[in-house]
N, C-alpha and C positions, 0 to 999 in steps of 0.2 A: 510524225517525225521520230518519236521515241521508239515506235514499233520497228521502223526501218533500222534504227540504231541497234536494237537488240538482235534483229535478224542478221545484221551484218557480221556478227561474230566478234571474237576477242580482238581482232585487229582494229576495230572501231575505236577502242580506248586510246591506243597511242595516236591514232589520227585525230581524235578529239583534243588530246594534249598538244599536238602540232598546231591545230587551228587556234587554240587559246594562245600559244606562244607567238604565232604570227600576228595576232591582234595586239598582244601586249608589247612585243618588240616594235611593231609598226608604229603604234601610238607613241612609244618612247622616243623613237628616232625622229618622227615628224615633229614632235615637241622640241627636241634638241635642235633640229635644223631650223625650226622657226625662230627659236631664241638666237641661234647663231647668225641668222639673216637679218635680225633687227638692226636698224641704223645702217641700211645699205649704202647711204651716201657718205657715211663717216670716213671710210678709207680714202675717198676722193678729196674730202676736206683735209684730211691728214696729209695727203700727198701734196696738196696746194700749199700747206704750211711749210713742208719740206722744201719745195721749190723756191719759196720766198726766204729760205734760210732761217726760219723760226723753229729750230730744232727742239728747244725746250718746251715750247707750247705744243708742238706736234706730239712729243713724247707724252706729255700730260694727257692730251686728248686720247691718244692710242691706249694708254694704260687704263683710262676710265671707260673705254668702250668695250663692250663684250663682243665676242665673235672671233673666229680663227684668223681672219685677215688683219684685224686690229692687233691681235696678239703677235703676229709675225712682224708687223710694222713696229710695234713697241720694242721687240727684241732688237730689230735693226737700229732703232733710235738710241737704245741703250749703248750701242757700240758705235755711235756716230763719231767720226774723226779717227776711227781705228783703220788698220790696213784693210784693203778691199777683200783680201782672201779671208781674213778673220771674220769680217762682217758677213761674207757669203756663207761661211760655215755656221755662224750663229743663226742666221735666217733659215738656213737649210734644216738645222736641228729643230728650230721652233716650228717650221712647217711640218716636219716629220711627226712631232708630238701632236700637233693639231689634226693631222690626217689620221693618226691612230685613234684619236677621240671620235672623229667623224665616222670612221669605219667600224666602230665598236658595234657588235651584235649584227652587223650586216651579213656575216658569214652564217649566222643561225638561220636567217630567212632564206639564204641560198640553199643551205643544206635541207631545210624543210621542203623547198620547191623541188629538189632533186629526189629526196627520199620518199615523199608522200605517195607518188604514183607507184613506186616499187612496193611500198607497204600495202597499198590497195591491191596490187596484183598478187602479192603473197597471200593476202586474205582471200582473194578469189580462188587461187589454186587450192588452198586448204579447204575452202568451202566445196569446191568441185570434187576433191578427193573424198570428202565426207558424203557427198551426194552419191557418188559411184559406190562407195562402201555400203551405203544403205540399200542400193539397188542389188548389189551382189549378195547381200545378206538376206534379201527378201525371198520368200518361198513362192514357187510357181511363176506365173507370167509376170513380166515387168510392167508396172504401171507407168506409162509415159509422163503422166502428170506429176508423179513423184520425182522423176529425174528433172523435168522442166522446172519444177518448183525449187529444187535444190540448186540448180544452176542460176536461176533468177536471184535467189538470195545470195549466192556467192558473188554475183556481179555487183552487189551493193557496195562492197569495199573498193572496187575499182573506181566507181563513180565518186565515192567519198574521197578517195585519194586525189582524184583530179580536182574536186571542189576545193581541197586544201592547197594543192600545189599551184594552181593557176593564180589565185590572188597573191600567194607568197612570192612567186616569180615576178609578177607585175609590180608588186610593192618593192621588191629588191631592185628591179631595173630603175624605177622612179627614184628611189633613194640614192642609188649609185650615181645617177645623173646629177643629183644635188651635190654629192661629194666631188664629182669632177668639176662642177662649177666653182665650188669653193677652192679646189686645188688650183684652178686656172687663175683665180683672183689673187690667191696667195703668191703664186709665182710672178704674176704681172706686177703687183705692187712691191713685192720683195725685190725684184730686179730694178725697178725704178728707184727704190730706196738706196740700193747699192750704188747706182749711178750718181746720185746726188750727195750721199753721205760718206762713201768710202774714200780712202786715201790710197792712191797707187804707191806701192813700195818701190 
């Protein structure tokens, strides 16, 4: 493996950094979403308290529960009895803050997924240029094995770029689906909270 890495040339180093970043950010985001998803039934219990008119108890439960959905409900409950428009704005701002936290570092994974194949291709082009330069500089008849060996080594970076990009894109897609799920739940429970807690002006 180390031999392949060395033969791949200088572009293998940024690709290695990209692979490390993919693993690091992927683990961080999975951990964050796992924590955010704990107590999945809590929003439903908070909603049940709201429906029964137990706003103070619902607020206490929402504020003591971790996760983006509970945070949005807690913000709505802090504005219970306020004008519906004001409550909608408060819930919307809270939802925006939570979405920003959920989307943190996702753009890095997407960028790696898009850039890694291009970096691999660049490494291949540079490697092929070097292979043809060596052929042009050689005296006498051209040795086909020299050219084939140079091209073979040049293609290593293309393969490496795809090895980095594919997991990054799959991971980004999976994590983006989790964000969409959280966004739907925040919107659903936020809308229900406005219905039961807001006061029409």
